[in-house]
C-alpha positions as CSV (number, residue, x, y, z in Angstrom):
1,X,22.1,2.5,-1.3
2,X,18.8,3.0,0.4
3,X,16.7,0.3,2.1
4,X,13.0,1.1,1.9
5,X,10.5,-0.7,4.2
6,X,6.7,-0.6,4.0
7,X,5.2,-2.4,7.0
8,X,1.5,-3.1,6.3
9,X,-1.0,-5.2,8.2
10,X,-0.4,-8.4,6.2
11,X,3.1,-8.0,4.7
12,X,6.4,-6.2,5.2
13,X,7.7,-5.1,1.8
14,X,11.3,-4.1,1.4
15,X,13.1,-2.5,-1.5
16,X,16.7,-1.8,-2.3
17,X,17.2,1.5,-4.1
18,X,20.1,3.4,-5.7
19,X,18.7,6.9,-5.9
20,X,15.2,6.5,-7.3
21,X,16.1,3.3,-9.2
22,X,14.7,0.2,-7.6
23,X,17.3,-2.6,-7.6
24,X,15.2,-5.3,-6.1
25,X,12.3,-5.9,-3.7
26,X,11.1,-8.6,-1.3
27,X,7.9,-9.5,0.6
28,X,7.7,-11.0,4.1
29,X,4.6,-11.9,6.1
30,X,4.2,-9.4,8.9
31,X,4.7,-10.9,12.3
32,X,4.6,-8.2,15.0
33,X,6.7,-10.5,17.3
34,X,9.5,-11.0,14.8
35,X,12.7,-9.6,16.4
36,X,15.3,-7.5,14.9
37,X,17.9,-10.3,14.4
38,X,15.4,-12.2,12.2
39,X,14.8,-9.2,10.0
40,X,18.5,-8.6,9.5
41,X,19.0,-12.3,8.6
42,X,16.5,-12.1,5.9
43,X,17.7,-8.7,4.6
44,X,21.4,-9.9,4.6
45,X,20.5,-12.9,2.5
46,X,18.4,-11.0,0.0
47,X,20.9,-8.2,-0.4
48,X,23.8,-10.7,-0.9
49,X,21.7,-12.5,-3.6
50,X,21.3,-9.2,-5.3
51,X,25.1,-8.7,-5.5
52,X,25.5,-6.3,-2.6
53,X,26.2,-6.4,1.1
54,X,24.9,-4.7,4.2
55,X,27.7,-2.2,4.2
56,X,26.3,-0.6,1.0
57,X,23.2,0.5,2.9
58,X,23.6,4.1,3.9
59,X,20.1,4.9,5.1
60,X,16.7,3.3,5.8
61,X,13.3,4.8,5.5
62,X,10.2,3.1,7.0
63,X,6.5,3.5,6.7
64,X,4.5,1.3,9.1
65,X,0.9,0.9,10.2
66,X,1.8,-1.7,12.9
67,X,3.5,-0.1,16.0
68,X,4.9,-3.4,17.3
69,X,6.6,-4.1,13.9
70,X,7.9,-0.6,13.7
71,X,9.6,-1.0,17.1
72,X,11.5,-4.1,15.9
73,X,12.4,-2.5,12.6
74,X,13.8,0.6,14.3
75,X,15.8,-1.6,16.7
76,X,17.2,-3.5,13.8
77,X,18.4,-0.3,12.1
78,X,19.9,1.0,15.3
79,X,21.7,-2.3,16.1
80,X,22.9,-3.4,12.7
81,X,23.2,-0.2,10.7
82,X,24.3,2.1,13.6
83,X,21.8,4.7,12.3
84,X,18.5,6.2,13.0
85,X,15.9,5.5,10.2
86,X,13.7,8.0,8.5
87,X,10.2,7.2,9.7
88,X,6.9,8.5,8.2
89,X,5.0,10.4,10.8
90,X,8.1,11.3,12.9
91,X,9.8,14.7,13.2
92,X,12.6,13.8,10.7
93,X,10.1,13.6,7.8
94,X,8.1,16.6,6.6
95,X,6.0,15.8,3.6
96,X,4.5,19.3,3.4
97,X,1.1,17.8,2.5
98,X,-2.0,19.7,3.7
99,X,-4.2,17.0,5.3
100,X,-7.8,18.3,5.3
101,X,-9.5,15.7,7.5
102,X,-10.9,15.9,11.0
103,X,-8.0,14.2,12.7
104,X,-4.8,14.4,10.5
105,X,-2.8,12.3,13.0
106,X,-5.1,9.4,12.4
107,X,-4.2,9.1,8.7
108,X,-2.2,5.9,8.1
109,X,1.4,6.3,7.0
110,X,0.9,4.2,3.8
111,X,-2.0,6.4,2.7
112,X,0.0,9.6,3.3
113,X,3.0,8.2,1.3
114,X,0.7,7.1,-1.6
115,X,-0.9,10.6,-1.7
116,X,2.6,12.2,-1.8
117,X,3.9,9.9,-4.6
118,X,0.7,9.8,-6.5
119,X,0.4,13.5,-6.8
120,X,4.1,13.8,-7.8
121,X,3.6,11.2,-10.6
122,X,0.1,11.9,-11.9
123,X,-0.9,15.4,-10.6
124,X,-4.3,16.1,-9.2
125,X,-7.1,15.7,-8.6
126,X,-6.7,12.0,-8.3
127,X,-7.9,8.9,-6.4
128,X,-5.5,6.2,-5.3
129,X,-7.2,2.8,-4.9
130,X,-5.0,0.5,-2.8
131,X,-5.8,-3.2,-2.9
132,X,-4.2,-4.4,0.3
133,X,-5.5,-5.9,3.6
134,X,-8.1,-3.2,3.3
135,X,-9.3,-1.7,0.0
136,X,-8.8,2.1,0.4
137,X,-9.6,5.2,-1.7
138,X,-7.5,8.2,-1.1
139,X,-8.4,11.5,-2.7
140,X,-6.0,14.3,-3.5
141,X,-7.2,17.6,-4.9
142,X,-5.6,19.8,-7.6
143,X,-3.2,21.5,-5.2
144,X,-2.0,18.2,-3.7
145,X,-3.9,18.4,-0.5
146,X,-5.3,15.1,1.0
147,X,-9.0,15.7,1.4
148,X,-10.3,12.3,2.6
149,X,-11.1,8.8,1.5
150,X,-12.8,5.5,2.4
151,X,-11.8,2.1,3.8
152,X,-13.5,-1.2,2.9
153,X,-12.4,-4.8,3.8
154,X,-9.8,-6.2,1.5
155,X,-10.6,-9.2,-0.8
156,X,-8.6,-11.7,1.2
157,X,-10.1,-10.5,4.4
158,X,-13.6,-11.0,3.0
159,X,-12.8,-14.5,1.9
160,X,-11.5,-15.3,5.4
161,X,-14.6,-13.8,7.0
162,X,-16.8,-16.1,4.8
163,X,-14.9,-19.2,5.8
164,X,-14.9,-18.3,9.5
165,X,-18.6,-17.4,9.6
166,X,-19.9,-20.2,7.4
167,X,-20.0,-23.7,9.0
168,X,-19.8,-25.5,5.7
169,X,-17.7,-23.0,3.7
170,X,-14.1,-24.2,3.0
171,X,-11.0,-22.1,3.3
172,X,-10.5,-20.6,-0.1
173,X,-7.7,-18.7,-1.8
174,X,-8.5,-15.6,-3.9
175,X,-8.7,-16.1,-7.6
176,X,-10.4,-14.5,-10.7
177,X,-13.1,-16.8,-12.0
178,X,-14.2,-16.3,-15.6
179,X,-17.9,-16.7,-14.8
180,X,-20.2,-15.2,-12.2
181,X,-22.3,-18.4,-12.2
182,X,-20.1,-20.9,-10.4
183,X,-20.5,-24.7,-10.3
184,X,-18.7,-25.4,-7.0
185,X,-18.6,-23.9,-3.5
186,X,-15.0,-22.6,-3.7
187,X,-15.5,-21.0,-7.1
188,X,-18.8,-19.5,-5.9
189,X,-16.9,-17.9,-3.1
190,X,-14.2,-16.6,-5.4
191,X,-16.7,-15.4,-7.9
192,X,-18.7,-13.5,-5.3
193,X,-15.6,-11.9,-3.9
194,X,-13.9,-11.0,-7.2
195,X,-17.0,-9.8,-9.2
196,X,-18.5,-8.3,-6.0
197,X,-15.4,-6.2,-5.6
198,X,-15.4,-5.2,-9.3
199,X,-19.0,-3.9,-8.8
200,X,-18.1,-2.2,-5.5
201,X,-15.1,-0.4,-7.0
202,X,-17.2,0.7,-10.0
203,X,-19.9,2.0,-7.7
204,X,-17.6,3.8,-5.3
205,X,-15.6,5.3,-8.1
206,X,-18.7,6.7,-9.7
207,X,-20.0,8.1,-6.4
208,X,-16.5,9.6,-5.6
209,X,-16.4,11.4,-9.0
210,X,-19.9,12.7,-8.6
211,X,-19.3,13.9,-5.1
212,X,-16.0,15.5,-6.0
213,X,-17.7,17.5,-8.8
214,X,-20.4,18.6,-6.4
215,X,-18.1,19.7,-3.6
216,X,-15.0,20.9,-5.5
217,X,-15.9,21.7,-9.1
218,X,-16.1,19.9,-12.4
219,X,-12.5,18.5,-12.6
220,X,-12.3,14.9,-13.7
221,X,-10.5,12.6,-11.3
222,X,-7.5,10.4,-12.3
223,X,-7.8,6.9,-10.8
224,X,-4.6,5.1,-9.9
225,X,-4.6,1.5,-8.6
226,X,-1.8,0.1,-6.4
227,X,-1.2,-2.9,-4.1
228,X,-0.4,-6.5,-4.9
229,X,-3.9,-7.3,-6.3
230,X,-4.3,-4.2,-8.4
231,X,-3.3,-5.8,-11.7
232,X,-6.0,-8.5,-11.2
233,X,-8.8,-5.9,-11.1
234,X,-7.6,-3.2,-13.6
235,X,-8.6,-5.1,-16.7
236,X,-12.2,-5.2,-15.5
237,X,-12.3,-1.5,-14.3
238,X,-12.0,0.9,-17.3
239,X,-12.1,3.8,-14.8
240,X,-8.6,2.9,-13.6
241,X,-6.1,4.9,-15.8
242,X,-2.8,3.9,-14.2
243,X,-1.7,0.7,-12.4
244,X,1.4,1.1,-10.2
245,X,2.0,-1.8,-7.9
246,X,5.2,-0.3,-6.4
247,X,3.8,3.2,-5.7
248,X,4.4,3.0,-2.0
249,X,8.0,1.8,-2.2
250,X,8.9,4.3,-5.0
251,X,7.2,7.1,-3.1
252,X,9.2,6.3,0.0
253,X,12.4,6.5,-2.0
254,X,11.4,9.9,-3.4
255,X,10.5,11.1,0.1
256,X,13.9,10.1,1.3
257,X,15.6,12.0,-1.6
258,X,13.5,15.1,-0.8
259,X,14.2,15.0,2.9
260,X,17.8,13.8,3.4
């Protein structure tokens, strides 16, 4: 069995895999100060509830954009699994992706993983839109090379900024209102955030397609949505052809199978 870990800015998502088959997955708020023994306590309980035990874990693969969290996760694997994890960005992983940006080392591990898995699943050229802490566009060309992208604030981050910057604005959870014209402050914030992001994604997708045609030829881009909020937006965005919320975890499992 393989334990797959994706450590993002907001959550740590873990998956239990047998080959490329996902058995179960779990989500935990990312706390960079959480020590290794707390992680193993959660993991042990989750795996037991899935009908397995820690001894069934042969290897661990990690993608992390939070260095402090990565330190504790690696310590957990070393202490409790007596093993060295596969880590995206370290020498024991070679994705063989041509990264055509100014500073390839600056590309986040999650974006690299999504580019790898997205191209394997859908071919190229494609755009992966990840609705996470940030909303990111990652563009992969016909040959599978990563050629660039963009980063915008995520929807929850935008709502938090509204609350923190507005003296009379209440804390508000993200939701999809049916109307743009809201009748209360909270729903007005939700409407502005949700429908504002729909408009932003539509505009950015159109510009990305036009710019790709100008720079690289006439190929039509395939748009893939991932991340926990992707299903909430896909119905309002006809440009999105595929929704794959588990793209990062599944891609990590595939990377492990190709590199072990």
